[in-house]
LOLUMKE-866626 format. One record per atom (N, C-alpha, C): residue in three letters; x negated, y, z. Coordinates in steps of 0.2 Angstrom, whole numbers, padded with zeros to 4 digits, always signed. Each point is the difference from the previous one (the first is absolute). Layout:
# residues N
ALAXYZ
...
# end
This chain:
# residues 115
MET+0131+0109+0261
MET+0004-0002-0006
MET-0005+0000-0006
SER-0004+0005-0001
SER-0005+0001-0005
SER-0005-0006+0000
LEU-0002-0002+0006
LEU-0005-0005+0001
LEU+0003-0007-0002
VAL+0006-0001+0001
VAL+0004-0006-0003
VAL+0000+0000-0007
LEU+0002+0005-0003
LEU+0000+0001-0007
LEU-0007-0001-0004
LEU-0005+0003+0003
LEU-0007-0001-0002
LEU-0002-0007+0000
ALA+0002-0004+0005
ALA-0002-0007+0001
ALA+0004-0004-0005
VAL+0006+0002-0002
VAL+0004-0004-0005
VAL-0003+0001-0007
VAL-0002+0006-0001
VAL-0003+0002-0007
VAL-0006-0003-0001
LEU-0005+0000+0005
LEU-0006-0003+0000
LEU+0000-0008+0000
ALA+0005-0003+0003
ALA+0001-0007-0001
ALA+0002-0002-0007
GLY+0004+0004-0003
GLY+0002-0002-0007
GLY-0005+0001-0005
CYS-0006+0004+0002
CYS-0005+0001-0005
CYS-0006-0006+0001
GLY+0001-0004+0005
GLY-0005-0005+0001
GLY-0001-0005-0006
GLY+0005-0001-0004
GLY-0001-0005-0005
GLY-0002+0004-0007
TRP-0001+0006+0000
TRP-0002+0004-0006
TRP-0007+0002+0001
ASN-0004-0002-0005
ASN-0007+0002+0000
ASN-0001+0003-0007
PRO-0001+0007+0000
PRO-0001+0004-0006
PRO-0007-0002-0003
ILE-0005-0002+0003
ILE-0006-0002-0002
ILE+0000-0006-0004
ALA+0004-0005+0001
ALA+0001-0006-0003
ALA+0003+0001-0007
ARG+0003+0005-0001
ARG+0003+0002-0007
ARG-0005+0003-0005
LEU-0005+0003+0003
LEU-0005+0003-0004
LEU-0005-0005-0004
HIS+0000+0001-0006
HIS-0005-0004-0004
HIS-0004+0005-0005
PRO-0006-0002-0001
PRO-0004+0004-0004
PRO+0002-0001-0007
TYR+0000+0006-0004
TYR+0002+0000-0007
TYR-0005-0004-0004
ARG+0002-0005-0004
ARG-0004-0004-0004
ARG+0001+0002-0008
ILE-0005+0002-0003
ILE+0001+0002-0007
ILE+0001-0006-0005
GLU+0002+0001-0006
GLU+0000-0005-0005
GLU-0007-0001-0002
VAL-0002-0006+0000
VAL-0007-0001-0003
VAL+0000-0005-0006
GLN-0003+0003-0005
GLN+0000-0003-0007
GLN-0007-0001-0001
GLN-0002-0007-0001
GLN-0007-0001-0002
GLN-0001-0004-0006
GLY-0005+0001-0004
GLY-0002-0005-0005
GLY+0003+0003-0007
ASN+0001-0005-0004
ASN+0002+0002-0007
ASN+0008-0002-0001
LEU+0004+0004-0002
LEU+0007-0001-0001
LEU+0000-0003-0007
VAL+0001-0006-0001
VAL+0001-0003-0007
VAL+0007-0002-0001
THR+0004+0004-0005
THR+0007-0002-0001
THR+0000-0005-0005
GLN+0007-0003-0001
GLN+0001-0005-0005
GLN-0001+0003-0007
ASP+0002+0006-0001
ASP-0001+0003-0006
ASP-0007+0000-0002
MET-0005+0002+0004
MET-0007+0000-0001
MET-0002-0007-0002
LEU+0002-0005+0003
LEU-0002-0007-0001
LEU+0003-0003-0007
ASP+0006+0003-0002
ASP+0003-0002-0006
ASP-0004+0003-0006
ARG-0004+0005+0001
ARG-0004+0002-0005
ARG-0007-0004-0002
LEU-0001-0004+0005
LEU-0007-0004-0001
LEU+0001-0005-0005
ARG-0005-0001-0004
ARG+0001-0005-0006
ARG-0007-0004+0001
PRO+0000-0007-0002
PRO-0006-0004+0000
PRO-0005+0003-0005
GLY-0006+0000+0002
GLY-0005+0002-0005
GLY-0002+0007+0001
MET+0003+0004+0005
MET-0001+0007+0001
MET-0007+0000+0003
SER-0004+0006-0001
SER-0006+0001+0003
SER+0001+0002+0007
PRO-0006+0000+0004
PRO+0001+0003+0007
PRO+0002+0007+0000
SER-0003+0004-0005
SER+0002+0007+0000
SER+0007+0001-0001
GLN+0003-0004-0005
GLN+0007+0001-0001
GLN+0004-0002+0006
VAL-0002-0005+0003
VAL+0004-0002+0007
VAL-0001+0005+0005
ARG-0006+0003+0000
ARG-0001+0005+0005
ARG+0005+0006-0002
PHE+0001+0002-0006
PHE+0004+0005-0002
PHE+0007-0001+0002
VAL+0002-0006-0001
VAL+0007-0002+0002
VAL+0002+0000+0008
LEU-0005-0003+0003
LEU+0001-0002+0007
LEU-0003+0005+0005
GLY-0005+0004-0003
GLY-0005+0004+0005
GLY-0006-0004+0002
THR-0004+0003+0004
THR-0006-0003+0003
THR+0002-0005+0005
PRO-0003-0006+0000
PRO+0002-0005+0005
PRO-0003+0002+0007
LEU+0004-0002+0005
LEU-0002+0001+0007
LEU-0006-0004+0001
ILE-0001-0006-0002
ILE-0005-0005+0001
ILE-0003-0003-0006
VAL-0007+0002-0001
VAL-0003-0004-0005
VAL-0006-0003+0003
ASP+0001-0007+0000
ASP-0005-0004+0004
ASP-0006-0001-0005
PRO-0006+0001+0003
PRO-0006-0001-0005
PRO-0001-0007-0001
PHE+0002-0005+0004
PHE-0001-0007-0001
PHE+0005-0003-0005
HIS+0006+0004-0001
HIS+0005-0003-0004
HIS+0002+0006-0005
LYS-0005+0001-0005
LYS+0001+0006-0004
LYS+0006+0000-0005
GLU+0002-0006-0001
GLU+0006-0001-0005
GLU+0007+0000+0004
ARG+0000+0003+0006
ARG+0006+0000+0004
ARG+0000+0007+0003
TRP+0006+0004-0001
TRP+0001+0006+0004
TRP+0006-0001+0004
ASP+0000+0003+0006
ASP+0005-0001+0005
ASP+0004+0007+0001
TYR+0006+0000-0001
TYR+0004+0006+0002
TYR+0004-0001+0006
VAL-0001+0003+0005
VAL+0004-0001+0007
VAL+0004+0006+0001
TYR+0006-0001+0003
TYR+0004+0006+0001
TYR+0004-0002+0007
ARG+0000+0005+0004
ARG+0004-0001+0007
ARG+0003+0006+0002
LEU+0007+0000+0002
LEU+0004+0006+0002
LEU+0002-0002+0007
GLU-0001+0005+0005
GLU+0002+0000+0007
GLU+0004+0006+0001
LYS+0006-0002+0003
LYS+0004+0006+0003
LYS+0002-0002+0007
GLY-0002+0005+0004
GLY+0001-0001+0007
GLY-0004-0005+0004
GLY-0006-0001-0003
GLY-0004-0005+0003
GLY+0002-0007-0002
LYS+0005-0001-0005
LYS+0002-0007-0002
LYS-0002-0001-0008
VAL-0002-0005-0002
VAL-0002-0001-0007
VAL+0007-0001-0004
ILE+0001+0004-0004
ILE+0006+0000-0004
ILE-0001-0004-0007
GLU-0006+0001-0003
GLU-0001-0003-0006
GLU-0008-0002-0001
GLN-0001-0006-0002
GLN-0007-0002-0001
GLN-0001-0004-0006
ARG-0005+0002-0005
ARG-0001-0004-0006
ARG-0007-0001-0001
HIS-0002-0005-0003
HIS-0006-0002-0003
HIS+0000-0003-0007
ILE-0004+0004-0004
ILE+0000-0003-0007
ILE-0007+0000-0002
ALA-0002-0006-0003
ALA-0006-0001-0002
ALA+0000+0000-0008
VAL-0004+0004-0003
VAL-0001+0000-0007
VAL-0006-0004-0002
LEU+0001-0005-0005
LEU-0005-0005-0002
LEU-0002+0002-0007
PHE-0007-0001-0001
PHE-0003+0001-0006
PHE-0004-0006-0002
GLU-0001-0001-0007
GLU-0004-0005-0002
GLU-0004+0002-0006
ASN-0006+0000+0000
ASN-0005+0003-0005
ASN+0002+0008-0002
ASP+0001+0004+0006
ASP+0002+0007-0001
ASP+0006+0001-0003
LYS+0005-0005+0000
LYS+0007+0001-0003
LYS+0005-0002+0006
PHE+0005+0004+0000
PHE+0006-0001+0005
PHE+0003-0007-0002
LYS+0000-0004+0006
LYS+0002-0007-0001
LYS+0007-0001+0003
GLY+0001+0003+0006
GLY+0006-0001+0004
GLY+0000+0003+0007
LEU+0006-0002+0003
LEU+0001+0003+0007
LEU+0001-0005+0005
GLU-0002+0001+0006
GLU+0002-0004+0006
GLU+0003+0005+0005
GLY+0004-0003+0004
GLY+0002+0004+0006
GLY+0008+0001+0001
ASP+0002+0006+0002
ASP+0007+0000+0002
ASP+0005+0003-0005
VAL-0003+0003-0005
VAL+0004+0003-0006
VAL-0002-0003-0006
ARG+0004-0002-0004
ARG-0001-0003-0007
ARG+0003+0004-0006
PRO-0003+0000-0006
PRO+0004+0003-0005
PRO+0006-0003-0002
ALA+0005+0004-0002
ALA+0007-0002-0002
ALA+0000-0006-0005
ALA-0005+0000-0005
ALA+0000-0005-0005
ALA-0002-0007+0004
ALA-0004+0000+0005
ALA-0002-0006+0003
ALA+0006-0003+0004
LYS+0004+0005+0003
LYS+0006-0002+0004
LYS+0005-0003-0005
ALA+0001+0002-0006
ALA+0005-0002-0004
ALA-0002-0007-0003
GLU-0007-0002+0000
GLU-0002-0007-0002
GLU+0002-0005+0005
VAL+0000+0002+0006
VAL+0000-0005+0006
VAL+0008-0002+0000
GLY+0004+0004-0001
GLY+0007-0002+0000
GLY+0004+0000+0006
PRO+0006-0002+0001
PRO+0004+0001+0006
PRO-0002-0006+0005
# end
């Protein structure tokens, strides 16, 4: 009787694999410069590079071949999946802030575009 009961219990466990349910813990990975909309709203044309650095922080990428362009890159991963990714390029002309390129724009520029 106990042998039959053991066979039934083991047959029911054939589809259950506890190893398949195990996953390694993946931490939240935040890389780069987090640039918020509030920070971008404080930028004004004609600002010096030191003023822009004060508002946004040190850029992640300063290309020696493009000295009038700073790149701020941000990436957030949770559980191995990309949740948020941004790239903002700050442009200068004659050592004065000229404008932005990339994923996030100042609120004033959005208002000018219209609906």
